[in-house]
N, C-alpha and C positions, 0 to 999 in steps of 0.2 A: 712047156709053153711054146707057142708059135710066134716068134718075133716078126716073121715075114708078112703076116696078115696085116692089112691096112686098118683093121679094127682090133680093139682090145676088149675082152669079155667084161661086160658091166660098164663100159665107157661108151657114151652115146655119140662121140665124134670120131670121124675118120682121121687118120694121120695127115692126110692132105689138107685138112682144115686148120692144123696147128702151126703156130709160129714160134713160141718159146715157152719155157716153163721155169718155175722155181719150186724147190721142195723144202719144206720145213716141218719138223716133228713127224706128222703123219699125213700132211695135206700137200697136194700139188696145186699150185696156182698156175693156170695155163692161159696164155694169150692166144686167141684165135686170129686167123688172118683177117677176119672181118672186124677186128679191134675189140671184140667182146672178151671179157676176162671171166673165167670160170674156175671153180674149185672142184677138186676130186680127191676123195680119200680112197686109195686103192687097197683092196684086201691083201694084196701082195706087192708092197711098194717097190721091192727090188726088181720084180718081174716087169712092173709098169715102167720103171726107169730104164730098164734094158730095152723095152719096146720103143720108148721115146728116142733113146740113143740110136737104136737100129734105124729109125726113120729120120735121123739127123735133125731132130727138133732141138733148137738151141737151148742150152742149159744156162740160165741167167745166174745161177749160184756162183759159177766160176768167175764171171765178169764182176759181179757184185762184190765178191770177196776181195778181189784185186783192188777195186775202187776204194773200199773201206781201208784196206791195208795201206794203200798209197796216200790216203788222206791223213792217217795217223802217223805214218812213218815216211814223210816226204824225202825224196832223194836230196842229198846235200848239193848246194849250188843253185837251188831254185830260188 
């Protein structure tokens, strides 16, 4: 797989158009810079995730997980 290309086989958007993504089960939910939200089921999810990460597309899963954890397990003293 070629991570350096600005396009990913079977995906109709260029990396420069993407803002952020979240991945669940087999589907990527992707926010475009024009504020449109799209879904994409990648034939090789690990390859697609590596491509997104290579192009520094923000992974919302990491932020969302921390927000949920902080909500259910607040720090003492708050």
